[in-house]
C-alpha positions in Angstrom: -4.5 19.9 -7.1 -1.7 17.1 -6.8 -0.9 15.4 -3.5 2.3 16.3 -1.6 4.4 13.0 -1.0 6.5 12.5 2.1 8.8 9.6 2.6 9.3 8.7 6.3 7.3 11.5 7.9 7.5 12.1 11.7 5.0 9.8 13.2 2.8 11.8 15.8 -0.8 11.5 16.9 -2.1 13.5 13.9 -0.4 11.2 11.3 -1.5 8.0 13.1 -5.2 9.2 13.3 -5.0 10.4 9.6 -3.7 6.8 8.5 -6.3 5.2 10.7 -9.0 7.3 9.1 -7.6 6.8 5.7 -7.4 3.0 6.1 -10.9 2.7 7.8 -12.5 4.8 5.0 -10.8 2.9 2.2 -11.7 -0.4 3.6 -15.3 0.7 4.1 -15.6 1.9 0.7 -14.7 -1.6 -0.6 -10.9 -1.3 -0.8 -8.8 -4.5 -0.5 -6.2 -3.4 2.1 -6.3 -6.3 4.5 -9.6 -6.1 5.9 -13.3 -6.7 4.7 -16.0 -3.9 5.5 -17.3 -3.0 7.7 -14.4 -2.1 10.0 -13.7 0.5 12.8 -10.4 2.2 13.6 -10.0 0.0 16.6 -9.9 -3.0 14.4 -7.3 -1.6 12.2 -5.2 0.0 14.9 -3.2 -3.3 15.8 -2.2 -3.6 12.1 -0.9 0.0 12.0 0.9 -0.5 15.1 2.6 -3.4 13.6 3.8 -1.3 10.6 5.0 1.4 13.0 7.1 -1.2 14.9 8.6 -2.4 11.5 9.4 1.2 10.8 11.0 1.7 14.4 13.2 -1.5 13.6 14.2 -0.1 10.2 12.5 -2.9 8.3 9.8 -0.6 6.6 9.4 3.0 5.3 6.1 5.0 5.1 5.1 7.0 2.1 2.1 9.4 2.6 0.4 11.8 0.4 -1.4 14.8 1.7 -4.0 16.8 -0.1 -4.2 20.7 -0.3 -5.7 20.8 3.3 -3.0 18.9 4.8 -5.1 15.7 5.3 -3.5 12.3 4.7 -5.1 11.2 1.3 -2.8 8.4 0.3 -0.3 6.0 1.9 1.9 2.9 1.3 4.6 1.0 3.2 7.6 0.0 1.5 9.0 -3.1 3.4 12.4 -4.6 3.0 12.6 -8.2 2.4 14.4 -10.0 5.1 15.6 -13.0 3.3 19.2 -12.7 2.6 18.9 -14.0 -0.9 16.1 -11.5 -1.8 17.2 -8.2 -0.5 17.4 -6.7 -4.0 13.6 -6.2 -3.9 11.0 -4.7 -1.5 7.5 -5.3 -0.8 4.9 -2.5 -1.3 2.0 -3.0 1.3 -1.3 -1.4 2.3 -1.5 0.8 -0.9 -4.3 3.4 -0.3 -5.9 6.4 -1.7 -8.8 7.9 0.1 -12.2 7.4 -1.7 -12.7 11.2 -1.9 -9.7 11.4 -4.1 -10.0 8.4 -6.3 -10.4 9.0 -10.0 -8.0 11.8 -9.8 -4.8 10.0 -10.9 -3.6 9.9 -7.2 -3.2 6.2 -7.2 -0.7 6.4 -10.1 1.0 9.2 -8.5 1.3 7.2 -5.3 2.9 4.3 -7.3 5.3 6.7 -9.1 6.4 8.3 -5.7 7.0 4.7 -4.3 9.0 3.7 -7.3 11.1 6.9 -6.9 11.6 6.3 -3.3 12.6 2.6 -4.0 15.2 3.7 -6.7 16.7 6.0 -3.9 17.3 3.0 -1.7 20.7 1.1 -2.0 20.5 -2.2 -3.7 16.9 -2.1 -4.5 16.1 -3.3 -8.0 12.4 -4.1 -8.0 9.0 -3.8 -6.1 6.8 -6.6 -5.4 3.1 -6.3 -4.3 0.2 -8.5 -4.1 -3.6 -7.7 -4.7 -6.8 -9.2 -4.1 -8.2 -10.6 -7.4 -11.8 -9.9 -8.7 -11.7 -6.2 -8.3 -9.6 -5.1 -11.4 -6.6 -4.1 -9.4 -4.2 -6.1 -11.5 -5.3 -4.1 -14.6 -4.6 -0.8 -12.7 -1.2 -2.0 -11.5 -0.3 -3.3 -15.1 -1.2 0.2 -16.4 1.5 1.6 -14.0 4.1 -0.8 -15.2 3.7 -3.9 -12.8 3.8 -7.2 -14.4 1.7 -10.1 -13.1 4.2 -12.8 -11.9 2.0 -15.2 -10.1 -1.5 -15.9 -9.1 -2.8 -18.3 -6.2 -6.4 -19.2 -7.0 -8.9 -18.8 -4.2 -6.2 -17.8 -1.7 -8.1 -15.1 -0.1 -11.4 -15.6 1.6 -13.4 -12.6 2.0 -16.6 -14.3 3.1 -17.6 -18.0 3.4 -18.8 -18.1 0.0 -16.3 -15.6 -1.6 -12.9 -16.4 -2.3 -10.3 -14.4 -4.5 -7.1 -15.1 -6.3 -3.9 -13.7 -4.5 -2.3 -11.9 -7.5 1.6 -11.2 -7.4 3.1 -8.3 -9.3 6.5 -7.0 -9.8 7.8 -3.7 -11.1 11.6 -3.8 -12.1 13.2 -0.5 -11.4 16.0 -0.4 -13.9 
């Protein structure tokens, strides 16, 4: 059954807890969403609060996908570029699908919903995102239409003896 996507849902305790659970479960399953496993909800909470502050300031939008039971199963943040010469594209941050739902096409559905949301915003011509190299994520994003536009070797240190490339990708929306 497909996910139901909502742009800019009302933020309440249930949504906050759902995103915290999603982010924690994705990270602890090996997902590359800003943390390295193992993590707890308390470690992720300050980063989520930062996203909520950006939303309240109008700098970011939240896209969530709920499964048939209403549980938050996917999420991404669409964040406007604040540089006055780059306001024609936005960032896609913290792209997540719950491990229980991976392999069902929901990641592709989330990226499609994000592109549709971005197309509905005045003046937005492209989406940029970055991903951690070494996990095959760039192949997935490429299959969804994103093009690799840059790579910084060994920019991400996930452990003292484990560095990964920071891969930059772009999806033109026209």
